[in-house]
C-alpha positions as CSV (number, residue, x, y, z in Angstrom):
1,M,-86.1,26.6,34.2
2,K,-89.8,27.2,33.3
3,N,-90.2,29.1,36.7
4,L,-87.4,31.4,35.6
5,G,-89.1,32.3,32.4
6,I,-86.5,30.6,30.2
7,S,-87.7,28.5,27.3
8,V,-85.8,25.4,26.7
9,G,-86.3,23.5,23.6
10,P,-85.4,19.9,22.8
11,P,-81.7,18.9,22.8
12,T,-79.8,19.7,19.6
13,L,-79.1,16.6,17.5
14,V,-75.5,16.3,16.4
15,T,-75.0,14.4,13.1
16,P,-72.1,11.8,12.9
17,A,-70.3,14.3,10.5
18,E,-70.6,17.1,13.0
19,A,-69.4,14.8,15.8
20,R,-66.4,13.7,13.8
21,I,-65.4,17.3,12.9
22,G,-65.6,18.2,16.6
23,K,-63.5,15.3,17.6
24,Y,-60.8,16.2,15.1
25,A,-61.0,19.8,16.1
26,A,-60.5,18.9,19.8
27,R,-57.6,16.6,18.9
28,L,-55.8,19.2,16.8
29,S,-56.1,21.7,19.5
30,V,-53.1,20.2,20.9
31,V,-50.9,21.6,18.0
32,P,-51.2,25.3,18.9
33,L,-50.8,24.5,22.6
34,V,-47.6,22.8,21.9
35,A,-46.5,25.6,19.6
36,L,-47.2,28.0,22.4
37,G,-45.2,26.0,24.9
38,Y,-42.1,25.8,22.5
39,S,-42.4,29.3,20.9
40,G,-40.0,30.9,23.2
41,Y,-37.1,28.7,21.9
42,F,-37.7,29.5,18.3
43,K,-39.1,33.1,18.0
44,A,-35.5,34.7,17.9
45,A,-34.5,32.5,15.1
46,P,-34.0,34.0,11.6
47,P,-37.2,32.4,10.0
48,F,-39.4,34.0,12.7
49,R,-37.7,37.3,13.2
50,S,-39.6,38.9,10.3
51,V,-43.1,37.9,11.8
52,P,-44.8,41.3,12.7
53,I,-46.3,39.8,16.0
54,D,-44.7,38.0,18.8
55,I,-45.3,34.4,17.9
56,T,-45.8,33.5,21.6
57,L,-48.8,36.0,21.6
58,L,-49.9,34.6,18.3
59,F,-50.1,31.1,19.4
60,A,-51.6,32.2,22.7
61,L,-54.4,33.8,20.7
62,V,-54.9,30.7,18.6
63,T,-55.0,28.4,21.7
64,S,-57.4,30.8,23.4
65,L,-59.8,30.4,20.4
66,F,-59.6,26.7,20.6
67,L,-60.2,26.8,24.3
68,F,-63.3,29.0,23.9
69,V,-64.7,26.4,21.3
70,A,-63.9,23.5,23.7
71,I,-65.7,25.3,26.5
72,L,-68.7,25.7,24.3
73,R,-68.6,22.1,23.4
74,R,-68.3,21.2,27.0
75,C,-65.4,19.0,26.3
76,C,-63.3,18.4,29.4
77,H,-61.7,15.5,31.0
78,D,-62.7,16.6,34.5
79,T,-63.4,20.1,35.6
80,R,-62.0,19.3,39.0
81,A,-58.5,19.9,37.5
82,V,-59.2,23.5,36.6
83,P,-60.0,24.6,40.2
84,V,-56.7,23.3,41.3
85,F,-54.9,25.7,39.1
86,L,-57.2,28.5,39.9
87,G,-56.5,27.9,43.6
88,L,-52.8,27.9,43.0
89,W,-53.1,31.0,41.0
90,G,-55.0,32.4,43.9
91,T,-52.0,31.9,46.2
92,F,-49.9,33.8,43.5
93,T,-51.9,37.0,44.2
94,V,-50.0,37.6,47.4
95,G,-46.8,38.0,45.4
96,A,-48.7,40.3,43.0
97,A,-49.9,42.5,45.9
98,M,-46.4,42.9,47.4
99,D,-45.0,44.8,44.5
100,I,-48.0,46.7,43.1
101,G,-47.2,49.6,40.6
102,A,-43.7,48.4,39.7
103,E,-43.2,48.2,35.9
104,H,-41.3,44.8,36.0
105,S,-44.0,43.4,38.3
106,A,-46.8,44.4,36.1
107,Q,-45.4,42.7,33.1
108,K,-44.6,39.6,34.9
109,V,-48.0,39.4,36.5
110,F,-49.7,40.0,33.0
111,Y,-48.0,37.0,31.6
112,L,-48.5,34.9,34.6
113,S,-52.2,35.6,34.7
114,S,-52.7,35.1,30.9
115,V,-50.3,33.1,28.8
116,T,-49.0,30.9,31.7
117,L,-52.4,30.3,33.1
118,L,-53.6,29.5,29.6
119,C,-50.9,26.8,29.3
120,A,-52.1,25.3,32.6
121,I,-55.8,25.2,32.0
122,S,-55.9,24.3,28.3
123,P,-54.9,20.7,28.6
124,C,-57.8,20.1,30.9
125,F,-60.1,20.8,27.8
126,F,-57.9,19.6,24.9
127,F,-57.3,15.9,25.8
128,E,-60.7,14.5,25.7
129,D,-59.6,12.1,23.0
130,P,-56.8,9.8,24.3
131,R,-55.2,9.9,20.8
132,A,-54.5,13.6,21.6
133,K,-51.8,12.4,23.9
134,R,-50.2,10.6,20.9
135,L,-50.2,13.8,18.8
136,F,-48.7,15.5,21.8
137,L,-45.8,13.2,21.6
138,W,-45.4,13.4,18.0
139,S,-45.4,17.2,18.1
140,T,-42.6,17.0,20.6
141,I,-40.6,14.9,18.2
142,F,-41.4,17.4,15.4
143,C,-40.2,20.4,17.6
144,S,-36.9,18.6,18.3
145,S,-36.5,17.8,14.6
146,L,-37.3,21.4,13.6
147,M,-34.8,22.7,16.1
148,G,-32.1,20.5,14.5
149,V,-32.9,21.5,11.0
150,L,-33.1,25.2,11.9
151,A,-29.8,25.0,13.8
152,A,-28.0,23.2,10.9
153,F,-29.1,25.9,8.4
154,S,-28.9,28.9,10.7
155,P,-26.1,28.0,13.2
156,D,-24.9,30.3,16.0
157,L,-21.5,31.1,14.4
158,L,-20.1,32.7,17.6
159,A,-20.9,29.7,19.7
160,Q,-19.6,27.4,17.1
161,S,-16.3,29.0,16.4
162,E,-15.4,30.1,20.0
163,F,-16.9,27.3,22.0
164,G,-17.5,24.5,19.7
165,R,-21.2,24.4,20.5
166,F,-24.0,23.5,18.1
167,N,-26.8,26.1,18.7
168,L,-29.5,27.9,16.7
169,D,-28.7,31.5,15.9
170,G,-30.6,33.8,18.2
171,A,-31.4,31.1,20.7
172,T,-29.8,30.3,24.1
173,T,-27.8,27.1,24.3
174,I,-29.8,25.8,27.3
175,G,-33.0,26.6,25.3
176,T,-31.8,24.6,22.3
177,A,-30.7,21.8,24.5
178,R,-34.1,21.6,26.3
179,V,-35.8,21.1,22.9
180,F,-33.6,18.3,21.9
181,G,-33.8,16.7,25.4
182,A,-37.6,16.5,25.2
183,G,-37.2,14.4,22.0
184,V,-34.5,12.3,23.6
185,V,-36.9,11.4,26.5
186,V,-39.9,10.5,24.3
187,A,-37.9,8.4,21.8
188,T,-35.8,6.7,24.5
189,I,-38.9,5.6,26.6
190,L,-40.7,4.3,23.5
191,A,-37.5,2.4,22.6
192,L,-37.0,0.9,26.1
193,T,-40.6,-0.1,26.6
194,G,-41.0,-2.2,23.5
195,S,-43.2,0.3,21.6
196,R,-43.8,-0.5,17.9
197,G,-40.7,0.5,15.8
198,R,-38.4,0.3,18.8
199,W,-35.2,0.3,16.7
200,W,-36.4,3.3,14.9
201,W,-37.0,5.1,18.1
202,A,-33.6,4.0,19.4
203,L,-31.9,5.7,16.4
204,V,-34.1,8.9,16.9
205,A,-33.0,9.0,20.6
206,A,-29.3,8.5,19.7
207,V,-29.4,11.4,17.2
208,F,-31.2,13.7,19.6
209,M,-28.9,12.8,22.4
210,G,-25.9,13.5,20.3
211,L,-27.3,16.9,19.4
212,T,-28.1,17.7,23.1
213,I,-24.5,16.9,24.1
214,S,-23.1,19.0,21.2
215,V,-24.9,22.0,22.5
216,G,-22.8,21.7,25.7
217,S,-25.6,22.6,28.4
218,R,-25.5,20.4,31.4
219,G,-29.0,21.0,32.7
220,P,-31.0,19.3,30.0
221,V,-28.6,16.3,29.7
222,I,-28.9,15.8,33.5
223,S,-32.8,16.2,33.3
224,V,-32.9,13.6,30.5
225,L,-31.1,11.0,32.7
226,I,-33.3,11.8,35.7
227,A,-36.6,11.7,33.6
228,V,-35.8,8.3,31.7
229,S,-34.5,6.7,35.0
230,A,-37.6,7.9,37.0
231,A,-39.9,6.8,34.3
232,L,-38.4,3.3,34.1
233,L,-38.5,3.0,37.8
234,L,-42.1,4.3,38.3
235,M,-44.1,3.3,35.1
236,K,-46.4,0.4,35.3
237,T,-45.9,-0.9,31.7
238,V,-42.5,-2.4,32.2
239,R,-42.7,-3.8,35.7
240,R,-41.7,-7.4,34.6
241,R,-38.9,-6.2,32.3
242,R,-37.6,-3.3,34.4
243,V,-34.1,-4.8,34.9
244,W,-33.8,-5.5,31.2
245,A,-34.9,-1.9,30.4
246,F,-32.3,-0.4,32.9
247,S,-29.6,-2.6,31.4
248,Q,-30.3,-1.3,27.9
249,L,-30.2,2.3,29.3
250,L,-26.8,1.7,30.9
251,V,-25.5,0.1,27.7
252,A,-26.6,3.1,25.7
253,V,-25.1,5.6,28.1
254,G,-21.9,3.7,28.2
255,L,-21.7,3.7,24.4
256,M,-22.5,7.3,24.1
257,A,-19.8,8.2,26.7
258,Y,-17.3,6.0,24.8
259,S,-18.0,7.4,21.3
260,S,-17.8,10.9,22.7
261,A,-14.4,10.1,24.3
262,V,-12.8,8.8,21.2
263,S,-14.4,11.4,18.9
264,P,-12.7,14.5,17.6
265,T,-11.4,17.2,20.1
266,A,-14.6,19.3,19.9
267,A,-16.9,16.4,21.1
268,S,-14.4,15.5,23.8
269,D,-14.4,19.1,25.0
270,R,-18.1,19.0,25.3
271,V,-17.9,16.0,27.5
272,R,-15.3,17.6,29.7
273,L,-17.4,20.8,29.8
274,F,-20.3,18.6,30.9
275,L,-18.4,17.0,33.7
276,S,-16.5,20.1,35.0
277,G,-19.3,22.8,34.3
278,D,-18.6,26.4,33.4
279,E,-19.0,30.0,34.7
280,T,-22.8,29.7,34.2
281,D,-22.9,27.0,36.9
282,V,-21.1,29.2,39.3
283,A,-23.5,32.1,38.6
284,R,-26.5,29.8,39.1
285,E,-25.2,28.6,42.5
286,F,-24.9,32.3,43.5
287,L,-28.5,33.1,42.5
288,F,-29.7,29.9,44.4
289,S,-27.9,31.1,47.6
290,E,-29.3,34.6,47.1
291,A,-32.9,33.3,46.7
292,W,-32.6,31.0,49.7
293,R,-31.4,33.9,51.9
294,Q,-34.3,36.2,50.8
295,I,-36.8,33.3,51.2
296,T,-36.1,33.1,54.9
297,M,-36.4,36.8,55.3
298,D,-39.8,37.4,53.4
299,P,-42.4,34.6,54.1
300,L,-44.9,36.7,51.9
301,G,-42.4,37.0,49.1
302,V,-40.7,40.0,47.6
303,G,-43.3,40.4,44.8
304,W,-43.3,39.1,41.2
305,G,-40.3,40.4,39.5
306,G,-38.8,41.8,42.7
307,F,-36.0,39.4,43.2
308,G,-32.5,41.0,42.8
309,V,-29.0,40.3,44.0
310,T,-27.9,42.3,47.0
311,H,-24.1,42.5,46.0
312,S,-22.1,42.4,42.9
313,F,-20.8,39.0,41.6
314,D,-19.5,37.6,38.3
315,G,-21.5,39.9,36.0
316,F,-24.3,40.7,38.4
317,N,-24.5,44.2,39.8
318,A,-25.9,45.0,43.2
319,G,-29.6,45.6,43.1
320,Q,-29.9,44.1,39.6
321,A,-33.3,42.4,39.0
322,T,-33.2,38.9,37.9
323,Y,-34.7,35.4,38.6
324,P,-33.3,32.4,40.5
325,H,-33.3,30.2,37.5
326,N,-35.2,27.7,39.6
327,I,-39.1,27.7,39.4
328,F,-39.6,26.5,43.0
329,L,-37.1,29.1,44.4
330,E,-38.6,31.8,42.2
331,I,-42.2,31.0,43.4
332,A,-41.0,30.9,47.1
333,V,-39.0,34.1,46.9
334,E,-41.3,36.2,44.9
335,G,-44.6,34.6,45.6
336,G,-44.2,33.5,49.2
337,W,-44.1,30.4,51.2
338,I,-47.7,29.5,50.7
339,A,-47.4,29.7,46.9
340,A,-44.4,27.6,46.9
341,L,-45.9,24.9,49.1
342,S,-49.0,24.9,47.0
343,F,-46.9,24.6,43.7
344,L,-45.0,21.7,45.4
345,L,-48.3,20.0,46.2
346,V,-49.6,20.4,42.7
347,A,-46.4,19.0,41.3
348,M,-46.6,16.0,43.5
349,L,-50.2,15.3,42.6
350,A,-49.4,15.8,38.8
351,I,-46.5,13.3,38.9
352,R,-48.6,10.8,40.8
353,G,-51.3,11.2,38.1
354,L,-48.8,10.4,35.4
355,V,-47.5,7.3,37.2
356,I,-51.0,6.1,37.6
357,G,-51.7,6.4,33.9
358,S,-48.4,4.9,32.7
359,T,-49.9,1.7,31.5
360,T,-48.7,1.9,27.9
361,P,-45.5,3.0,26.2
362,E,-47.0,6.2,25.1
363,S,-48.4,7.2,28.5
364,A,-45.0,6.2,30.0
365,A,-43.4,8.7,27.6
366,L,-45.8,11.3,29.0
367,L,-44.6,10.5,32.4
368,G,-41.0,10.9,31.3
369,L,-41.9,14.3,29.8
370,G,-43.6,15.2,33.1
371,V,-40.4,14.6,35.0
372,Y,-38.2,16.1,32.4
373,W,-39.9,19.5,32.2
374,L,-40.2,19.7,35.9
375,A,-36.5,18.8,36.3
376,V,-35.3,21.4,33.7
377,A,-37.4,24.1,35.4
378,Q,-35.1,23.7,38.4
379,T,-32.0,24.9,36.4
380,S,-33.2,27.6,34.0
381,S,-35.7,30.1,32.9
382,D,-38.5,31.6,35.0
383,V,-42.1,30.8,35.9
384,N,-43.4,32.3,32.7
385,G,-40.7,30.8,30.4
386,N,-41.3,27.2,31.6
387,R,-44.6,27.0,29.7
388,M,-44.2,23.3,28.9
389,T,-43.7,22.6,32.6
390,W,-47.3,23.8,33.2
391,V,-48.7,21.8,30.3
392,V,-47.3,18.5,31.6
393,L,-48.4,19.3,35.0
394,A,-51.9,19.8,33.8
395,L,-51.8,16.4,31.9
396,G,-50.8,14.8,35.3
397,L,-53.6,16.4,37.2
398,I,-56.0,15.2,34.6
399,G,-54.8,11.6,35.2
400,R,-54.9,12.2,39.0
401,V,-58.6,13.2,39.1
402,R,-59.6,10.6,36.6
403,E,-58.2,7.9,38.9
404,H,-61.3,8.2,41.1
405,R,-63.6,7.5,38.1
406,G,-61.8,4.1,37.4
407,Y,-60.8,4.5,33.7
408,S,-57.6,6.5,33.7
409,G,-55.6,3.8,31.8
410,Q,-58.4,2.2,29.8
411,A,-58.8,4.8,27.3
412,V,-55.1,5.1,26.5
413,N,-54.9,1.4,26.2
414,A,-57.9,1.3,23.8
415,A,-56.2,4.1,21.7
416,S,-52.9,2.3,21.5
417,R,-54.5,-0.8,20.1
418,R,-56.0,1.0,17.2
């Protein structure tokens, strides 16, 4: 450094008070990140309609500020997780180049390269303290509870009167069910893995599951079952009592099905709707088939925002721009084959990382959330709307790269004993 003409003084000493403030600031940075991930499900609700700025952009700005501070403090689990996402986003540029100049493409590329990328990279800097993961889980429970309170005081009267669905005014039913489902996954896994206060968590899981079913959206319910089952099968913390945990899960599902069957007509209708599906499932199958057909024809992708149906079907007009309601199909049809294969590889590495770190009930709940948000991304929303999917994938990659350093599970264990 002396040869370059740069004067370097002695290292700055940090007082214990400053270190403590920095640690709490790093831990609290999880809050705006979670708020950013869930903001899309709440911003159309009455309490947030009067906010003069889009709350998604607001929380993105706050998260960016926390990220800037974290970078200055050089707080990061392992910087090897960041280039993985940057490389993935590099493959996304092919889709951006295929549709340059289109208005719909410009808007989607802007969000993809800003807000969505922020959700993917920020966790690499925000989870230096293992207790930040606990705050992440509690924030998930808070968002599910907030959705229940808001839906109770500001219900969607049309969905309630005509279809018997419990939904937040201004929100989509599948979005409401997604938020409830995340709470179900966390509470159920904490209850089944013997976490402290397991009976309390069982009650919370039962309440959230009842709310999820009352919404009447199949995708989140199926994703909950997949996530909890996969977590119990793969997590390391309950290997000795896996059969007992699965037995408890089957009993809970049986009791839930029986109580719904003997409950009033509205609840029974929700169960029948769940089993038989509705017109949205038919439309989703149509979009899946259209996406697969175009994927085989365009290896480089049609460009971000360029997917559209080629013929009219059940509310879709020929040439209408839409999205496949499946994140993998969307990346494949709009971003190209290389981008889709890259995303698949990142997802596999992320889930592997979550499995490696699943040595405590809390880290097992993170594994369940990882599977859950990846599963729901296959049935609804688009690549930018599935922000929580990118957050949990980042958490998995953090665990994957830390495996080579030999302490991926030790820090979480230490935190859970405090």
